[in-house]
matplotlib code that plots the C-alpha trace (Angstrom):
import matplotlib.pyplot as plt

x = [50.4, 52.0, 53.1, 51.7, 50.8, 47.2, 43.8, 40.2, 39.0, 37.3, 34.6, 34.7, 36.6, 35.0, 32.3, 30.4, 28.0, 28.8, 26.8, 24.1, 25.7, 28.3, 27.6, 29.8, 30.8, 28.4, 25.6, 25.1, 25.6, 25.5, 26.6, 25.7, 25.8, 22.2, 20.8, 18.6, 17.7, 21.0, 23.1, 24.7, 25.3, 26.5, 23.9, 24.4, 21.9, 21.6, 20.4, 20.9, 17.9, 14.1, 13.7, 16.3, 16.7, 18.8, 20.8, 21.9, 25.4, 25.6, 28.4, 28.6, 28.5, 27.3, 29.6, 30.8, 29.0, 32.3, 32.8, 33.3, 31.8, 32.2, 30.6, 32.9, 32.2, 31.4, 28.8, 31.0, 31.3, 34.6, 34.4, 37.0, 37.0, 39.2, 40.2, 42.7, 44.5, 44.7, 42.7, 41.3, 39.9, 37.6, 35.3, 31.7, 29.4, 26.1, 26.2, 22.7, 21.3, 24.6, 27.4, 30.8, 33.9, 37.3, 40.0, 42.4, 44.8, 45.4, 47.4, 48.7, 48.2, 50.4, 50.1, 47.0, 47.4, 46.8, 43.7, 42.7, 39.6, 38.5, 38.8, 35.9, 35.2, 37.2, 35.7, 35.3, 35.3, 38.0, 40.2, 39.8, 42.1, 42.5, 44.1, 46.3, 46.9, 49.6, 51.0, 53.4, 52.8, 50.0, 50.0, 47.9, 47.1, 45.8, 43.6, 41.6, 42.5, 46.2, 48.2, 49.5, 47.1, 47.3, 50.1, 51.4, 51.6, 52.7, 53.7, 53.8, 54.7, 51.8, 48.4, 45.9, 42.1, 39.5, 40.2, 38.9, 39.9, 40.8, 40.9, 39.2, 42.3, 42.8, 46.2, 45.7, 44.4, 43.6, 44.1, 43.8, 47.2, 47.8, 51.3, 52.5, 49.1, 47.5, 45.5, 46.1, 44.8, 47.6, 47.7, 49.3, 50.5, 50.2, 52.0, 55.1, 55.7, 53.4, 54.9, 53.1, 52.2, 50.2, 46.6, 44.9, 46.8, 44.2, 46.0, 49.1, 47.3, 44.0, 42.8, 41.9, 40.1, 38.8, 35.4, 34.3, 35.6, 33.9, 35.8, 33.9, 33.7, 36.6, 34.3, 35.9, 33.9, 36.2, 35.9, 38.1, 38.3, 40.3, 37.4, 36.4, 39.4, 38.3, 35.0, 35.1, 32.9, 32.0, 33.4, 33.9, 36.6, 37.7, 40.8, 43.2, 41.3, 42.8, 39.6, 39.3, 37.7, 34.2, 32.4, 28.7, 26.8, 23.8, 25.8, 25.9, 22.9, 22.6, 22.7, 23.0, 25.8, 26.0, 27.8, 28.0, 27.7, 27.2, 28.0, 26.0, 28.2, 28.3, 28.5, 31.7, 33.4, 30.4, 31.2, 28.9, 25.9, 26.6, 24.0, 25.5, 23.5, 23.9, 23.0, 21.7, 21.6, 19.9, 17.7, 14.7, 16.3, 18.0, 17.0, 18.4, 19.8, 20.5, 22.8, 24.5, 27.5, 25.7, 22.8, 22.7, 20.3, 19.9, 16.8, 15.6, 13.9, 12.3, 14.3, 12.4, 11.3, 14.0, 16.7, 20.2, 21.4, 24.4, 24.0, 22.9, 23.9, 23.1, 22.2, 23.7, 20.3, 19.9, 17.8, 19.0, 18.7, 18.4, 18.5, 16.0, 14.7, 11.3, 9.4, 7.4, 10.2, 13.4, 15.3, 14.1, 15.5, 13.6, 14.1, 14.1, 14.1, 15.0, 13.9, 15.7, 18.5, 17.4, 19.3, 21.0, 18.7, 19.2, 21.3, 22.9, 26.3, 29.1, 30.2, 32.9, 32.6, 31.9, 31.5, 28.3, 28.5, 26.1, 23.1, 23.3, 20.5, 18.5, 16.9, 16.1, 12.3, 11.2, 11.0, 7.6, 6.9, 8.4, 10.2, 13.7, 15.9, 18.0, 21.3, 21.1, 21.7, 23.3, 26.3, 29.0, 32.7, 33.6, 33.1, 36.3, 38.6, 41.5, 44.8, 47.5, 50.9, 53.6, 55.3, 52.5, 52.6, 49.2, 48.4, 46.8, 44.1, 46.6, 49.3, 47.5, 46.2, 42.6, 40.4, 39.4, 13.5, 10.6, 9.8, 7.4, 4.7, 5.1, 6.4, 9.4, 9.6, 8.0, 10.3, 10.7, 12.0, 15.8, 15.4, 16.0, 17.4, 19.5, 22.5, 22.1, 25.7, 27.5, 30.2, 33.6, 36.8, 40.2, 42.7, 46.4, 47.0, 43.6, 42.6, 39.0, 36.6, 37.6, 36.6, 36.0, 33.6, 33.1, 36.7, 36.5, 38.1, 38.8, 41.9, 43.4, 43.0, 46.5, 47.0, 50.5, 51.9, 50.3, 51.6, 54.1, 51.4, 50.9, 47.7, 48.0]
y = [60.3, 59.7, 62.4, 62.1, 64.5, 63.8, 65.4, 64.3, 62.7, 65.2, 63.1, 59.8, 58.6, 58.2, 60.6, 58.0, 59.4, 58.5, 55.6, 56.3, 54.0, 51.4, 47.7, 45.0, 42.3, 39.8, 42.3, 42.1, 45.9, 49.1, 52.7, 56.0, 59.7, 60.7, 64.2, 65.9, 69.2, 71.0, 68.7, 65.3, 62.2, 58.6, 55.9, 52.1, 49.7, 46.1, 44.0, 40.3, 40.1, 39.5, 43.2, 45.9, 48.6, 51.7, 53.0, 56.7, 57.3, 61.1, 62.7, 66.0, 68.1, 67.5, 65.9, 67.6, 66.6, 65.0, 62.8, 59.1, 56.2, 52.4, 49.5, 46.9, 43.2, 43.5, 46.2, 49.2, 52.0, 53.5, 57.3, 59.4, 63.1, 65.9, 67.9, 70.8, 69.3, 65.9, 62.8, 61.4, 57.8, 56.4, 53.5, 54.4, 52.1, 52.4, 52.6, 52.6, 56.1, 57.5, 56.8, 55.5, 56.4, 54.7, 56.9, 55.0, 57.7, 60.4, 61.1, 64.5, 66.2, 69.2, 69.1, 70.7, 68.9, 65.4, 63.5, 60.5, 58.3, 54.9, 51.8, 49.4, 47.1, 43.8, 40.3, 39.7, 43.4, 43.1, 45.7, 48.9, 50.5, 53.9, 55.3, 58.4, 60.0, 62.6, 64.6, 61.9, 58.8, 56.8, 55.1, 52.4, 52.7, 50.3, 52.6, 50.1, 46.7, 47.4, 47.3, 50.9, 53.1, 54.1, 52.2, 52.8, 49.5, 50.4, 53.3, 53.2, 55.8, 57.4, 58.6, 55.8, 55.6, 52.8, 50.0, 46.4, 43.4, 40.3, 37.8, 37.1, 37.9, 41.6, 40.8, 41.5, 45.0, 46.1, 49.9, 52.0, 53.7, 56.7, 57.0, 58.5, 59.8, 56.3, 54.5, 50.8, 48.4, 47.0, 44.5, 45.5, 42.7, 44.1, 41.1, 41.7, 45.3, 46.7, 44.7, 45.9, 43.7, 44.7, 43.4, 44.9, 45.9, 45.5, 47.8, 50.0, 53.2, 52.4, 53.4, 50.1, 50.2, 47.5, 48.2, 45.0, 41.5, 38.4, 36.1, 32.9, 32.9, 35.2, 37.5, 40.9, 44.0, 46.6, 49.9, 50.6, 52.6, 49.9, 49.0, 52.6, 55.0, 58.0, 56.4, 54.2, 51.1, 48.4, 45.0, 41.7, 39.0, 36.2, 36.4, 33.7, 33.1, 33.0, 34.4, 38.1, 40.9, 41.3, 44.6, 43.9, 46.3, 46.1, 47.8, 51.0, 53.2, 56.4, 59.6, 57.4, 56.7, 53.0, 52.0, 48.4, 48.1, 44.4, 40.9, 37.8, 35.5, 31.8, 31.0, 28.8, 28.4, 29.8, 33.6, 33.9, 33.1, 35.8, 38.5, 42.0, 45.0, 48.3, 51.8, 53.7, 57.5, 59.4, 62.4, 60.4, 59.7, 56.7, 53.1, 49.6, 47.3, 43.6, 41.9, 38.5, 37.8, 34.9, 37.1, 39.8, 42.1, 44.2, 43.9, 47.4, 47.6, 50.5, 51.5, 51.4, 54.8, 56.3, 53.9, 54.8, 54.9, 52.8, 50.5, 46.9, 43.3, 40.0, 36.8, 33.6, 32.5, 35.7, 38.1, 41.7, 43.6, 47.4, 49.7, 52.6, 55.4, 57.1, 59.4, 56.4, 53.8, 55.2, 51.9, 49.5, 46.9, 46.1, 42.6, 42.4, 39.1, 39.9, 37.7, 34.4, 33.9, 33.2, 30.4, 30.9, 30.4, 27.1, 27.6, 30.8, 29.4, 27.9, 29.6, 29.1, 29.3, 32.8, 34.0, 34.9, 35.1, 37.4, 35.8, 36.3, 38.1, 39.1, 42.6, 44.8, 45.4, 48.8, 49.0, 48.9, 50.4, 48.1, 46.0, 44.6, 45.8, 43.0, 43.7, 44.5, 41.2, 42.1, 40.2, 41.9, 42.0, 40.0, 42.2, 43.0, 41.5, 43.6, 42.1, 41.6, 43.2, 40.9, 38.7, 38.9, 36.3, 35.0, 33.7, 30.3, 29.2, 26.8, 29.3, 32.7, 34.5, 33.4, 35.1, 32.5, 43.1, 43.1, 45.7, 48.4, 47.2, 43.5, 42.5, 43.3, 46.8, 47.0, 47.2, 50.5, 51.5, 52.2, 56.0, 58.0, 55.3, 52.4, 52.4, 50.4, 50.7, 47.4, 46.3, 47.7, 45.7, 47.4, 46.4, 45.9, 49.6, 50.8, 51.8, 50.7, 47.8, 44.5, 44.3, 40.5, 39.6, 36.1, 35.3, 36.7, 34.5, 35.0, 37.0, 36.3, 38.9, 40.5, 40.1, 40.3, 37.2, 36.7, 33.3, 34.6, 36.3, 33.2, 33.6, 30.7]
z = [53.0, 49.5, 47.0, 43.5, 40.7, 40.2, 40.1, 39.8, 36.6, 34.3, 32.6, 30.8, 27.8, 24.4, 25.3, 27.3, 29.9, 33.5, 35.0, 37.6, 40.2, 40.7, 41.4, 42.9, 40.5, 42.1, 42.2, 45.9, 46.6, 44.7, 45.7, 44.3, 45.1, 45.8, 46.0, 48.5, 47.1, 46.4, 48.5, 47.8, 50.0, 49.6, 49.5, 49.6, 48.0, 49.2, 46.2, 47.3, 49.6, 48.9, 48.2, 47.4, 50.0, 50.3, 53.3, 53.3, 54.5, 55.1, 57.0, 58.8, 55.6, 52.1, 49.5, 46.3, 43.1, 41.7, 44.7, 43.7, 45.6, 45.1, 47.0, 48.6, 48.9, 52.7, 52.3, 53.2, 50.7, 49.5, 49.1, 47.2, 48.0, 46.9, 50.0, 49.7, 46.7, 48.3, 47.3, 50.5, 50.7, 53.4, 54.1, 55.1, 57.0, 58.8, 62.6, 64.0, 63.2, 62.0, 59.6, 60.6, 58.6, 58.5, 56.9, 54.6, 53.8, 51.1, 48.0, 47.3, 44.0, 43.4, 39.5, 38.1, 34.8, 36.2, 37.3, 39.4, 39.3, 40.7, 38.5, 38.2, 41.2, 41.3, 41.8, 45.5, 46.4, 49.0, 47.3, 45.3, 42.8, 41.2, 38.0, 38.2, 34.7, 34.5, 31.6, 30.5, 32.6, 34.3, 37.7, 39.1, 42.9, 45.4, 47.5, 49.7, 51.0, 51.5, 54.7, 54.8, 53.0, 49.3, 47.5, 44.0, 42.3, 38.8, 36.6, 32.8, 30.2, 28.3, 29.2, 29.9, 30.0, 30.4, 32.8, 32.4, 34.7, 32.7, 35.6, 38.9, 41.0, 40.1, 38.6, 34.9, 34.1, 30.6, 29.9, 26.8, 26.4, 24.2, 22.8, 19.5, 18.7, 18.7, 21.4, 21.9, 24.6, 26.8, 29.7, 33.0, 35.2, 38.8, 40.3, 38.1, 39.0, 36.3, 33.4, 30.2, 27.2, 24.1, 23.9, 20.9, 17.7, 15.0, 12.5, 12.8, 12.4, 14.3, 17.8, 19.5, 22.9, 25.2, 26.7, 28.4, 29.1, 30.4, 32.6, 31.8, 28.0, 27.2, 25.1, 24.5, 23.4, 21.7, 20.0, 17.0, 13.9, 12.0, 9.6, 9.1, 9.6, 11.6, 12.7, 15.8, 15.7, 18.2, 17.6, 19.4, 19.7, 22.0, 24.2, 22.9, 19.7, 16.2, 14.7, 13.7, 15.6, 14.1, 13.6, 13.2, 11.1, 13.4, 16.2, 14.1, 14.9, 13.1, 15.2, 18.4, 20.9, 21.8, 25.0, 26.2, 30.0, 30.9, 29.5, 30.5, 32.7, 33.0, 29.3, 29.5, 26.1, 24.2, 23.8, 20.8, 23.0, 25.6, 25.8, 25.8, 27.3, 25.5, 26.6, 23.5, 23.7, 20.9, 20.1, 21.4, 24.8, 26.2, 25.9, 26.2, 23.5, 23.8, 21.3, 21.0, 18.7, 17.2, 16.0, 13.3, 15.1, 18.2, 20.4, 21.5, 24.8, 26.7, 29.8, 33.1, 34.4, 36.5, 35.3, 36.6, 33.0, 32.1, 35.1, 35.1, 35.7, 33.9, 35.7, 34.4, 33.0, 30.9, 33.1, 33.0, 36.3, 36.0, 39.1, 39.0, 41.2, 41.0, 43.3, 44.5, 44.5, 45.9, 45.4, 42.7, 40.4, 37.2, 35.8, 32.0, 30.1, 26.5, 23.5, 23.3, 20.9, 17.3, 15.7, 12.4, 9.4, 7.4, 4.3, 5.5, 4.6, 6.7, 9.9, 12.4, 16.2, 17.2, 13.6, 11.9, 8.1, 6.2, 4.5, 0.7, -1.0, 2.1, 2.1, 5.0, 5.3, 6.5, 10.3, 12.1, 15.5, 18.1, 15.6, 16.2, 13.3, 11.7, 10.2, 6.5, 4.7, 1.4, 0.1, 2.2, 2.5, 5.6, 8.7, 10.5, 8.0, 9.3, 8.2, 10.9, 10.8, 9.4, 12.0, 14.5, 17.2, 18.3, 21.8, 22.0, 24.5, 26.1, 26.7, 26.6, 29.6, 29.2, 31.8, 33.2, 42.1, 39.5, 36.9, 38.1, 35.7, 36.6, 33.2, 31.0, 29.4, 26.0, 23.0, 21.3, 17.9, 17.9, 17.6, 14.5, 12.2, 11.6, 9.4, 6.2, 5.0, 4.3, 6.7, 5.8, 5.9, 6.0, 3.4, 4.3, 3.9, 5.2, 1.7, 2.0, 1.6, 0.1, -3.6, -3.5, -0.7, -2.1, -1.2, 2.3, 5.0, 8.7, 9.6, 13.1, 15.8, 16.1, 19.8, 21.3, 22.9, 26.3, 27.1, 29.6, 31.7, 33.9, 35.9, 38.4]

ax = plt.figure().add_subplot(projection="3d")
ax.plot(x, y, z, "-o")
ax.set_aspect("equal")
plt.show()
């Protein structure tokens, strides 16, 4: 038993709703806390066979609603419970008609102002990690897969949130650290005692968070208020690239919350072709958006009935797999094939790898039911033209830490309108002082992503 001032996580950062279940990186297993009347119990899904099926893993008494579960690569389920001010971790597995449990140890939590939550699953699924956030510092814990129970691997000053793995060995962990009233994404090297290096510093006075990263292409999905101070926007960049972070106008949906949850893998060296799955929550409910950096539009698709919202996985050939539960299908996976990528129109102007320039003079037609809304195509300032701080050192691809079922209806869900509306405001680009949009869009040019030097984070 190890002492640590932590307590359960109270919600998710950035107002994002919790996902309905957790999947392993390879999509072979999923785990969720299922309900039976007023009680809760862990449930494991097996997804790599001919048909998905669920295995309930109840113990002697119901679980608390805030209990966390995470699938491991071997099919066992890690469970995180709060028991008498201690965080207890165990592995659950089916044993004939019952459920076996292997206790892993516990972490004490004497401080009521701290919290602890599991980090996303790592490739391979042999280990599991947790993030403990205290009043003035944050700790990274190995809670499954170690030799002697929970082990604290790193402690860094400041309060951290998020959690994205940048490589396939669970060595480089990106966290969003709040210090001095600003939030910046940093990289924690778990093999060097928690050595911390900056990752995102788009502007000195901006909040820059990393939401997703793809190991194959290096595509990064970020959320930052650099182009619109006080208003966080979704953007994209490439780890190790000298191109700017871009903030596409099409990712701004009026009166809607947009949360990316999956990136298409297997697109080596072509990040602009990766499909990104978005969870869109608005007054009309929740639905799915699909967006590619090379396109200036979002494809809006109806979510399958009973979708475990915020959960899904791409196959390398571009099929989106979405877990769902209905009264008639207690364990289902809908397969969605979104529209193929639309190539850039001839004469749209020059572009650079991973960069889509606006098409001059195009107008946005009024949306029709079921239509895919394109990005408004006026002559715009360059999206994401956020100037770097003087003296910034940029990583290079050579030296940087480059991360290396069927739908119920039998066909993909029908597209739906994107809810109440779509923003028609032109993209905004921050000036060197954050004063507002650039007055000369015709002279726009790429501005490098202001990443900190990552060359010393050797990954081999």
